C-alpha positions in Angstrom: 62.8 36.7 143.6 62.8 38.8 146.7 60.1 38.6 149.4 58.4 41.9 148.4 58.2 40.7 144.8 56.7 37.4 145.8 54.1 39.2 148.0 53.2 41.5 145.0 52.7 38.5 142.6 50.7 36.6 145.2 48.5 39.6 145.8 47.9 40.0 142.0 47.0 36.3 141.6 45.1 35.7 144.8 43.1 38.9 145.6 41.1 38.8 142.3 39.8 35.3 143.4 38.7 36.7 146.8 37.2 39.9 145.2 35.1 37.8 142.7 33.9 35.5 145.4 32.9 38.4 147.7 31.1 40.1 144.8 29.1 37.0 143.9 28.0 36.7 147.6 26.9 40.3 147.5 29.2 41.3 150.4 30.5 44.5 148.7 28.7 47.8 149.1 26.6 48.7 146.1 29.3 51.2 144.8 32.1 48.6 145.0 32.7 46.2 142.2 35.5 43.6 142.0 37.4 45.9 139.7 37.3 48.8 142.1 38.3 46.5 145.0 41.3 45.3 143.1 42.4 48.8 142.3 41.9 49.8 145.9 43.9 47.0 147.5 46.9 47.7 145.2 46.7 51.5 145.9 46.6 50.9 149.7 49.6 48.6 149.6 51.5 51.0 147.5 50.6 54.3 149.2 50.8 52.9 152.8 54.3 51.5 151.9 53.4 48.0 153.3 56.2 46.6 151.2 58.5 47.8 148.4 56.9 47.4 145.0 59.0 46.5 142.0 57.4 48.6 139.3 59.2 46.9 136.5 57.9 43.5 137.6 54.4 44.9 138.0 54.6 46.4 134.5 55.4 42.9 133.2 52.5 41.3 135.2 50.1 44.0 134.0 51.1 43.7 130.3 50.9 39.9 130.3 47.5 39.8 132.1 46.0 42.4 129.6 47.3 40.5 126.6 45.7 37.3 127.9 42.5 38.8 129.3 41.6 41.0 126.3 41.0 38.2 123.8 39.0 36.2 126.3 36.7 39.1 126.9 36.4 39.7 123.1 35.5 36.1 122.5 32.3 36.8 124.3 31.2 39.4 121.7 28.4 38.2 119.4 28.2 40.7 116.6 25.2 39.0 114.9 23.3 38.9 118.2 24.1 42.6 118.7 22.7 43.5 115.3 19.6 41.3 116.0 18.7 43.7 118.8 19.4 46.7 116.6 16.4 49.0 116.9 16.4 51.6 119.6 19.0 50.0 121.8 21.7 50.0 119.1 20.7 53.5 118.1 20.9 54.8 121.7 24.3 53.1 122.2 25.6 54.6 118.9 24.5 58.0 120.2 26.3 57.4 123.4 29.5 56.6 121.5 29.1 59.6 119.3 28.6 61.9 122.3 31.7 60.5 123.9 33.8 61.0 120.8 32.6 64.6 120.2 32.8 65.8 123.8 36.0 64.1 124.8 37.8 65.4 121.6 36.7 68.9 122.4 37.7 68.7 126.1 41.0 67.0 125.2 41.9 69.7 122.7 41.1 72.4 125.2 43.0 70.7 128.0 46.2 70.2 126.0 47.9 73.2 127.5 47.2 72.1 131.0 47.9 68.4 130.7 50.8 67.4 128.3 49.3 63.9 127.9 45.7 65.2 127.4 45.5 63.3 124.1 46.2 60.0 125.9 43.6 60.7 128.6 41.1 61.6 125.9 41.7 58.2 124.2 41.3 56.4 127.5 38.1 58.2 128.4 36.6 57.3 125.0 37.4 53.7 125.8 35.7 54.1 129.1 32.6 55.6 127.5 32.2 52.8 124.9 33.3 49.6 126.6 34.3 50.3 130.2 37.4 49.6 132.2 39.0 46.9 130.0 39.1 49.4 127.1 40.7 52.0 129.4 43.4 49.6 130.3 44.1 48.4 126.8 44.1 51.9 125.3 46.4 53.2 128.1 48.7 50.3 127.5 48.7 50.9 123.7 49.4 54.7 124.1 52.0 54.0 126.8 50.2 56.2 129.3 51.7 56.5 132.8 50.3 53.8 135.2 49.3 56.6 137.6 47.1 58.2 134.8 45.3 54.9 134.2 44.5 54.6 137.9 43.5 58.3 138.2 41.1 57.9 135.3 39.6 55.0 137.0 39.5 56.8 140.4 37.8 59.8 138.7 35.2 57.4 137.2 34.6 55.9 140.6 33.9 59.3 142.1 32.0 60.9 139.2 30.6 57.9 137.4 29.8 56.1 140.6 27.7 59.1 141.8 25.7 59.1 138.5 25.2 55.4 138.7 23.8 55.7 142.2 21.3 58.2 140.7 20.3 55.9 137.9 19.3 53.2 140.4 17.5 55.6 142.7 15.8 58.8 141.7 16.9 59.6 138.1 14.5 57.1 136.3 11.6 59.0 137.8 13.1 62.3 136.6 13.8 60.9 133.1 10.1 59.9 132.9 9.3 63.6 132.6 11.4 63.9 129.4 11.4 60.5 127.7 8.5 58.3 126.5 7.8 55.0 128.4 9.4 51.8 127.3 7.4 49.3 125.1 6.0 46.7 127.5 5.1 44.4 124.6 8.6 43.3 123.9 9.4 39.6 124.3 11.2 38.5 127.4 14.9 38.4 126.7 17.1 35.7 128.0 20.9 36.0 128.7 23.7 34.2 130.3 25.0 35.1 133.7 28.4 36.8 132.9 29.7 36.3 136.4 28.7 32.7 136.7 31.2 30.0 137.7 32.9 28.1 134.9 34.3 24.6 135.6 38.1 24.6 135.6 38.3 21.9 132.9 36.3 24.2 130.6 38.6 27.1 131.3 41.8 25.2 130.2 40.8 25.2 126.5 39.6 28.8 126.8 43.0 29.8 128.2 44.8 27.9 125.5 42.7 29.7 122.8 43.6 33.0 124.4 47.3 32.2 124.5 47.2 31.1 120.8 45.4 34.3 119.7 47.8 36.4 121.7 50.8 34.6 120.1 49.4 34.9 116.6 48.8 38.7 117.2 52.4 39.1 118.4 53.6 37.2 115.4 51.6 39.4 113.0 52.8 42.6 114.8 56.4 41.4 114.3 55.8 40.7 110.6 54.1 44.0 109.9 56.2 46.4 112.1 59.4 44.5 112.4 59.1 44.2 116.1 56.7 44.1 119.1 57.5 47.4 120.6 54.7 49.2 118.8 52.0 48.6 121.5 49.3 50.5 119.6 49.7 48.1 116.6 49.8 45.1 118.9 46.6 46.0 120.8 44.7 46.7 117.5 45.9 43.5 116.0 44.9 41.5 119.1 41.5 43.2 119.1 41.0 42.4 115.4 42.1 38.7 115.6 40.0 38.2 118.7 36.9 39.6 117.0 37.5 37.3 114.0 37.5 34.3 116.4 34.4 35.7 118.2 32.6 35.8 114.8 33.4 32.2 114.0 31.8 29.0 115.3 34.9 28.2 117.3 33.9 30.8 119.9 30.6 29.1 120.6 32.5 25.8 121.3 34.6 27.6 123.9 31.6 28.6 125.9 31.4 31.6 128.2 35.0 33.0 128.2 34.0 36.3 130.0 34.7 35.1 133.6 38.2 33.9 132.8 38.9 37.1 130.8 37.7 39.2 133.7 40.0 37.4 136.1 43.1 38.5 134.1 41.7 42.0 133.9 41.4 42.0 137.7 45.1 40.9 137.9 45.9 43.9 135.8 43.9 46.2 138.2 45.9 45.0 141.2 49.2 45.4 139.4 48.3 48.9 138.2 47.2 49.8 141.8 50.5 48.7 143.1 52.3 51.0 140.7 50.1 54.0 141.6 51.8 56.4 144.0 49.3 59.2 144.5 51.8 61.4 146.3 53.9 61.7 143.2 50.9 62.7 141.1 49.2 65.1 143.5 50.0 68.1 141.3 48.3 66.5 138.2 45.5 64.8 140.0 43.1 67.8 140.2 43.6 68.6 136.5 42.8 65.1 135.5 39.7 65.1 137.8 38.6 68.4 136.1 39.2 66.9 132.7 37.2 63.8 133.5 34.3 65.8 135.0 34.0 68.0 131.9 34.1 65.1 129.6 31.6 63.0 131.6 29.1 65.8 132.1 29.2 67.0 128.5 29.0 63.5 127.2 26.0 62.6 129.4 24.1 65.8 128.5 24.7 65.4 124.8 23.6 61.7 124.9 20.4 62.7 126.7 19.7 65.5 124.1 20.3 63.3 121.1 18.2 60.5 122.6 15.4 63.0 123.1 15.7 64.2 119.5 15.5 60.6 118.2 12.5 59.8 120.5 14.3 57.0 122.4 12.3 55.5 125.3 13.4 56.0 128.9 14.7 52.6 129.8 16.7 52.3 126.6 18.3 55.6 127.3 19.4 54.5 130.7 20.6 51.0 129.8 22.4 52.1 126.6 24.4 54.6 128.8 25.1 52.0 131.4 26.2 49.6 128.6 28.7 52.1 127.3 30.1 53.5 130.6 29.9 50.7 133.1 29.9 47.3 131.3 27.6 44.3 131.0 27.6 43.3 134.7 26.2 46.7 135.6 23.6 46.4 132.9 22.2 43.4 134.8 22.1 45.4 138.1 20.5 48.6 136.6 18.0 46.5 134.6 16.9 45.0 137.9 16.7 48.4 139.6 14.4 49.9 136.9 12.4 46.6 136.7 13.0 46.0 133.0 14.5 42.6 132.2 13.1 42.7 128.7 16.0 45.0 127.5 18.6 43.0 129.4 19.9 40.9 126.5 20.0 43.9 124.2 21.9 45.9 126.8 24.4 43.2 127.3 24.8 42.6 123.6 25.7 46.3 122.8 27.9 46.5 125.9 30.0 43.5 124.7 30.0 45.2 121.2 31.5 48.2 122.9 34.4 46.1 124.1 35.1 45.4 120.4 34.9 48.9 119.0 36.2 50.8 122.1 39.9 50.2 121.4 39.6 51.4 117.8 37.7 54.5 118.8 39.9 55.4 121.7 43.2 55.0 120.0 41.9 56.7 116.8 40.6 59.7 118.8 43.8 60.0 120.9 45.9 60.4 117.7 43.3 62.8 116.3 43.6 65.1 119.3 47.4 64.8 119.2 47.4 65.9 115.6 44.9 68.8 116.2 46.9 70.0 119.2 50.2 69.7 117.4 
């Protein structure tokens, strides 16, 4: 292995540890998460040409980290707990998913003439709007989207989604109070686990073994069903399904909180993807993709607000259901603190984790629907 290859692998393995430590200490700006930091460091190394990047090696690192990280994240899904908090939170989250499906499908169909891979981008955006970054990555991998597109989708989300998130923790809750009824203050105080807490190394070993076994079983099933493992769409859907079956069993409870370990592998994926992203080669398509993302985000947000108003959903549930779908469970914690409503915290995290489970199905399904309609 050459020196540049060693440097790339060390960056993929080491920087996520630094990023998570820095995030826990609160040393990142409010708009920077560990995921964004990992993307950025890879992009800087690649585009500043600090060393030569072996894209084939990074594809292997990205693929392996996703296949290991996805089941560990999905083990944290508690479907029964999500249904226990049904009520308005599950309704509002469902409206968010429905809005994302409708608006992204329409925009994807209309943008087909401008972007040849519009159907793939539509699928990734649906994953982003239902489960966040891990779904974007899994769907992009399943649809064999260019690495640059996956990074550009994330970059557009940082620019557009980050601006909206900043509004949600500052002035928008006051604005929404004019249109939505106040939240029920009589709800019981909800309790939840800290998803970014440290997990002892000895507890992570059986978690990692379980993730490896589920990945191996999914690869085996894919081989039996399709006659090979080259069909990444089938592999990702099988991996999602087997992981959710494990999550619904008592075995997942014995494993404990697998989210931090799963997130670590996703961060490795982010660094590797950033290293493969050469923005100079994609400058021509970058603005079209930003335009695509802006149309999808704005229309999805507006439709979600309109539907929540029609169903008389309270203000805080509207906000947290949107954050659960678009930004993920860690941001649910942050926004709940900003709007001073911890009573909806467990419900918000529950539906956000549920979004991880359904996002891959929705994104891949919608991508093929747009491809069929445009064809």
